[in-house]
N, C-alpha and C positions, 0 to 999 in steps of 0.2 A: 359868350360869345364865340365861335368855330369857324374856320377856315375849311376850305374844301378846295382842294387842287381837281381842276378841268381839264383835260388833257387830250390832246390826238394825236395819236402815233401809228405807227406802219409794222405791221408783221412781227409783233412783241409779243410776250408773256406776262402777267401780271409781277411774278416776281423779279424779273430781270429790268423791268422798267422802273420798278418800284426802289430799287438796288441803284439802281444808275441815274435817276432823279432826284436821290436822295431824300426822298418823302420823309417829311416830319408830321404828317396831318393825314387824315382822311381824303380819299383821292376817287373820283371816277375819271374812269381811261375809257377812248374809245378807240378802238384796234382796227385799223383800215388794213382789210387782206382778204383773204379768200373763201373764208367760211362767217357761219353765223353762229353766235354763243354767247353763252352769258357766265361767270363766276365770280366769286368773291374769295379774298385773301387776307389777311393781316401783315401790316408791316411793320416792326416797331411799337404793335400798339397801336395799329390805325388801322381801320378801314380801307381797304382799296378793291374795290366795285370795278370788274374789268369787260368790256362788253367788244363783241366782235362783228363790224359788219363787212360784205362785199362791196359796199360803197364807198367811192371816192368824192374827196372835195374836203377842206379843209374848214368850210363854209357850215356844210351837213355835218359835219363831226361834232363841232363846238355847239351847235343846237342841240343834237343828239345830247350833248352831256348836260347842257343847261336842263332840258327835259326829266332827268334823272339826279338833279343838284338836291342835296337837303341838309345843307349846314349852313350858316349865316351870310359867311363870305364866299363867293364864287373868286377863286385865283384861277384864271384862264392859263393854259402851257404848253409847251411841246415837248418831244423826247430829247429834244437837244438843250434841254435847259438843267443844271444841275445847280439843286436850290442848298443856300447856308444852313447850316445848323441855328433854330431857333427863330427861320422865317418868319412861320405861322404867327409866332407870340410877337413878332415885330409887326407884323401886318393887323393882327388884332390891337395892339398898343395903339397904332394911327388912326383908327376908327373911334376908338374909345378918346384921342387926342381931341379929333373930329367928328362930332357928333353929326354935326350938318353934311357930312359928305357923303354921296352915293355911290361914288365911286374913288378910289385913290389911286394913284398910278405911280410906280414906285421903277428904281433903278435894275437894272441887268445888264451885269457887265458883259461885253462882244468886242471882236476884235474892231479896229480902231477903223479901217475902212468899210465895217460893217454900220460904225454908230450913229444914229440918226438924230441922236437926243441924251442930254445928261442933267439929271434933275438935281439941282444944286438950292432949290428953296422949296417953302411950300407955299403954294400958290393955286388959285383957280384956272380952270383951264378952260380956252373961248374956244369959238369957231374957227378962227383963222389960225391958232395954231395949232388945233389938234389931228394936223395927218402926220406928223413925224414918231407916233408913240405906236409900239406893235402892243400887240394883244397879251403877251407875257406878260408886260408891263400891271394889268389891269388886275383889280381888286374890286368887286361891286357887294352892295349888300343885295341877298339873294331876293328878299321882298322887292324892293326898289326896281330890279332888273325883271323879275316875273310882273310887276304890275304896269311895267312901261312897255310889254308887248314887242320889243324891240331883241331881233336875234339879226344874227350873222347872214349877210348875202350869199346866195350862190352863187352870183357873176363873177366874183372878185376870190383872189387866194387861189393857194395852190388847188390844181386839178380843174379848176375855175376855166373859161373863155378869157376873163382878164386876169393877169399875172400878181396881182396883190392889191391892198386896200380895203380888203374889207374890213381890218379892225379901225380905218378911220374912218368909214362908214357908219361902221356900230356905233364909235365914239359920240360923231355928229349929231347921228340920229336919237340918240340917249339923251345928250344935252339941249337937242331942240323938244323935246316935250317935258322941259323944266326940269332933271335934274343936276345936281351939282355935284362935277369934279373935280379933284384936287391932286397935285404932284405932293410928293416928299422925299425929300433925300436922303432916301432907303435903300441901301442895296440887298434885296434878296436871292440871288442866284447870278449864275452866271451862264452864258451861251456855249456851248463846245462845238469848235471848228468843226466843220462838212461841207458836202455839196449841198448848195441849194436846190431845191426843186423847181424854182421859179423864175432866178435869174441868170442871166448868161450873158451879162456883159451891157454897156450903155448905148444899146444899137437900136433901130428902130422899133421893135416890137415893144422894148422899153418905154419910149418915149410916147407913142399911140396910146397903148394903155394906160400911163399917166395921165395923158388926157382925157380919157374915156373916165377916170376917176374925177380929174377935177371937175368936169361939168354936174357931176354929181354932188363934189363936195361942195362948190362953189356959183353954180350957176352961171350968172351973168358975169360974175368976178374970176371966170375960171379962166381965161385969157389972159388979164393982168398979174393972175397969181400963178399960170405956169411961168411967164416974165421975172417972176419975183423968184421961184423955185430956181431957172436955171442961173439967172444972177450970180445966186448966193454961193452956188456950186457949182458954178462955171470949172473949177479946175478939176474939179473931180468927176464930173458929168460929159464935158465936152472934149476930152483929152483926145479923143478918136474923129469926132465929128464937131462940125462948127456951132456955136449959139443960135444962129441963123435956121439951120439945118434942124435942130432938135427942137427948135419953137416952132418948126414947120410940120414936124412930124406929131409934136401934143397938140396944134391947131385943128389938123385931121383928124386925132380922137377926140378934142373935145366937139366937132361937129358929128362925130360918129354917136357920141354921147348922146346929142339932140336928135339922132334919128336922121342926120344929115345922109348916111349913107345905104 
């Protein structure tokens, strides 16, 4: 069993990104820049394949990486992830421990204000709690991923119309096709602090975009899930706007997702 990191980066180079991420496995890197090209290098005995594209969008980049993956386990990543020593072996060990798993979600250390989850046990993930996990926590069997036909949405995420949520949609669609997703209380890396490419505060766009996402994630239950989301995180989300106003914006987004605007 072998692990391959699939990373989306911007304006980088093979050697620089390999050292920056502390790669300890093979990798496919999709570099968003102003040119088109492909090159291959080695880092600490591992093959790093580096592709440059002028196209923008996190979903597009991740899909390009999926098409070029050729190892057993795909581990999605970004340029701001720094892996722990032995992460590849830790990922392999979890799949050997749970042969029923098609995908396993791992912990990535992040700043407290950006944390959306903390895995403390080995459990199965379900549709109602899949919205908290980012793509950088995903490790998936390549054969299962290709058989599912699931790809990342081009409507959501950095560089797309709606600011984020491509990872939640990917996870939900994968599970809806019958594939098993589990958590593992294992930390494999950390996120370095940096300026977000999509988050500019808990303002109107954030809540509207979240409403559109909830339409696609939860369908008829989108309104109820929006209330649950706001009440569960109101101290963090509604420091500058009221829960009522935030919910109104989310409802606008839900209607937009339904085609109401």
